[in-house]
N, C-alpha and C positions, 0 to 999 in steps of 0.2 A: 328071455321074458316076452310075455305077450303085451302088445300095446294096442289099444283101441283108439281109432282116429275117426271123427265125424268130418264129413265133407259137405259143403253147402254153396250154392250159387243162385244169384237171382238177376244178374245182369249179364248182358250179351249172349253168346251161344253157351247157355247153362250146361248142357251135356258135354260139349267139347271142354269147357272149363273143368268139369269134374274129372274127365278122361286125363286131361293134361296134368291136373293136380295128382292123381293116383299115380301116374307114371313118374312123376317127379319125387313123390314120397318114396316110391320103390327104389329110386336112384340114391336116396340118402345113405351115406356110409353108416353101417350098423343096422340097417333095415334089411331083414331077410326073409326067406321062405320058411314055413308055409304062410300064405296069405289067404284070408277069408275076406270076401267082399259082398256086401248086400246088394240086392236089387237097388234101383233107383226109384225115389219116392218124390212126389210133388207134394208141396206143403203150402198152405196159406201162410202169407208172412205174419209173423208175431211180433208186435210192438214196433212195427216199422211205419214209416210215414205213409199217409193215405196215398193210395194208387200205386204202391210198390208192387212189383211183379212177384208172382209165386216163386218159391225156391224149389230147386232139385236138391235132395238130400241123399246121402248114402253113408255107411259105416264100413270101415275096413279094419281088420285086425292083422297085425304084422309080427314077426318076430324082431325083437330089439336086443341086439347083441351087445350094446355098449355098457360098460360098467357104471356110466354116469346117467342116472335116471332123469336129470334135468337137462341133458343135452338134446333131446328130441325136440322140446318145444322151440328152441331158437331155430332149428332146422325147418320146422313147419312154418314159422314166422317168414323165414327166408324164401320158402316156396310161394307164400302169399305175396311178398314183395316182388319176387321175380315175375309174378303173373299180373302185376299192375295194382295190387291192393295197397293203398297208402299206409303208412305205419301209424298215422293218427287219424282216427275216423270217429264219427258220432256212434254211440252204442245203438245197434239194431239198424244202422244205416244200410241201404242196398249195397252189395258186394259181388265182385267178380268171383271171389273165392273166399271160403271161410273154412279153415281147418282148426279143429278143436281136438286136443289131446284129452281123451276121456279117462284112460286108466293105464297103468303099467302094472301088469300082475296085481299083486295084492298090496302094493305099496300105497302109502298115504303120505307122501310128503306135502308140506305147506310151507312154501317160501313166497317171496314177494310177488312173482308172476305165475307160480304154479301150485295148484291145489289139486290133488288126485284123491279119489275119482273126481272128475269135473263136478263142481258143486251143483250146478243147475241141471245136469243130464236127467236127473230123476223126474223132473217137472216137464220134460220135453218129449212129447209123442214122436216129433220128427227125428229124435235121437234114439229112443227106445225101440221104435218100430223096427228100423233096420238092424239095430243091434240084437234085438230078440230073433230076428231071421237067422242070423249067423251064429249066435251063441245064446239060445233060450234059457239054458240052465245054469248060466254064468251067475255067480253070487259075487257082487263086487264088495270091496272092503267097506266096512261100516254098515253093511246091509245084512238082513237075515233072509230076504226073499230073492228069488231068481229074477232076471231081468224080465222075463215073460210074465211073471206075477206082477212086478212093478208096472209094466205097461198096462196090463189088464185094469189096474186100478185108477189109471188116468182118465180124465173125462174124454169124450169123443172129440171135443173141439180143442184147438184147431184141427181141421180136416187134413189127414195124411192119406195119400192114396198112392199105391204102387202103380208105376208106369210100365210102359213096354220097352223102355230104353234099358240098356244095360252096358257095362264096361266091355 
């Protein structure tokens, strides 16, 4: 199965935070190759406190070989915790690392902590731009259009720009 994961950071060494998170995700039992990783994008903060730093964002797609579709989310939360992100935090607060599980194949589970595909990803240019880079023709469950077409329908703001940084 393919799993899409969004990565974001706006505290500390943002690029290093993304690189460490990517490596730790790849070390999760059940995550395998092939891996697609977008370039890194810089994004104006959305809904954050005034003066919050810009985010670096990326998306990666991995093979997920576990039979348990809800097992990946706790692993991602553990990566966040191990990197210093508190388990309780205000919504849209600045963060060292943010890992969002976007999708697992064409599954559409909805349980207490997990709804797939991620319910707000279709509103977020900072998610759809890197996802469209690696999988422009992907049609996610519940959608009729490709990721590239969904991205084209979003307003230009907030601004998302490709950086020269890479993994």
